[in-house]
C-alpha positions in Angstrom: 0.0 0.0 0.0 2.8 2.4 0.8 4.4 1.9 -2.6 1.1 2.8 -4.3 0.6 6.0 -2.3 4.2 7.0 -3.1 3.5 6.6 -6.8 0.4 8.6 -6.6 2.2 11.4 -4.7 5.0 11.4 -7.4 2.4 11.6 -10.2 0.6 14.5 -8.5 3.8 16.3 -8.0 4.8 15.9 -11.6 1.4 17.0 -12.8 1.6 20.1 -10.5 5.0 21.0 -11.9 3.8 20.6 -15.5 0.8 22.8 -14.9 2.8 25.5 -13.2 5.6 25.6 -15.9 3.2 25.3 -18.9 3.9 23.5 -22.1 6.7 25.8 -23.4 8.5 28.9 -22.7 9.2 30.1 -19.2 6.5 32.7 -18.9 8.9 35.3 -20.4 7.3 36.1 -23.8 9.6 37.4 -26.5 8.4 40.5 -28.4 8.5 41.3 -32.1 11.0 44.0 -31.2 13.4 41.6 -29.7 12.9 39.2 -32.7 13.7 42.0 -35.1 17.1 42.6 -33.3 18.3 39.2 -34.4 20.7 39.3 -37.3 22.3 36.7 -39.6 25.8 36.0 -38.2 24.9 36.4 -34.5 26.1 33.7 -32.1 23.7 31.6 -29.9 24.8 33.5 -26.8 24.0 36.8 -28.5 20.5 35.6 -29.3 20.0 34.4 -25.7 21.2 37.8 -24.4 18.5 39.5 -26.5 15.7 37.0 -25.7 16.6 36.6 -22.0 16.4 32.8 -22.1 17.7 29.8 -23.8 16.0 28.2 -26.7 14.7 24.6 -26.8 17.0 22.4 -28.9 15.0 21.0 -31.8 17.2 19.3 -34.4 20.8 18.8 -35.4 22.4 17.8 -38.8 26.1 18.1 -39.1 27.0 21.7 -38.1 23.4 22.9 -38.4 21.4 23.2 -35.2 17.8 24.4 -34.9 16.4 26.0 -31.7 12.9 27.3 -30.9 11.6 29.7 -28.5 7.8 29.2 -27.8 5.9 31.9 -26.0 3.8 31.0 -23.0 0.8 28.9 -24.0 2.3 28.6 -27.4 0.8 31.9 -28.6 3.9 32.5 -30.7 6.9 30.6 -31.9 10.3 31.6 -33.0 12.6 29.3 -34.9 16.2 30.0 -35.6 18.7 27.9 -37.6 22.3 28.1 -36.6 25.1 26.9 -38.9 28.6 26.6 -37.4 27.2 28.3 -34.3 25.9 31.4 -36.0 22.4 32.6 -37.1 21.6 31.6 -40.6 17.8 31.8 -40.9 15.0 33.1 -38.6 11.3 32.6 -38.7 8.4 33.5 -36.4 4.7 33.1 -36.2 2.3 34.8 -33.9 4.3 37.8 -32.8 2.4 41.0 -32.9 
């Protein structure tokens, strides 16, 4: 019985954490103004300095890495492709 109640408590804790943190982003929404400051050739750390948070690693192929920055409740999404560690392509949907 103790094992079953421990599992229930763990599941409830995980559910609470999930609900408090949301499905993406960290509650700090990125603005269109911030997005427009990103330029081809910037490093990942320069992008993070502008956005104020790390992106979510999405994909890698050779020296190409794709990161995404979803806003809270997925109201907007920014995707940036880095080649050899520098911005190559940017895209966004949902920023006003």
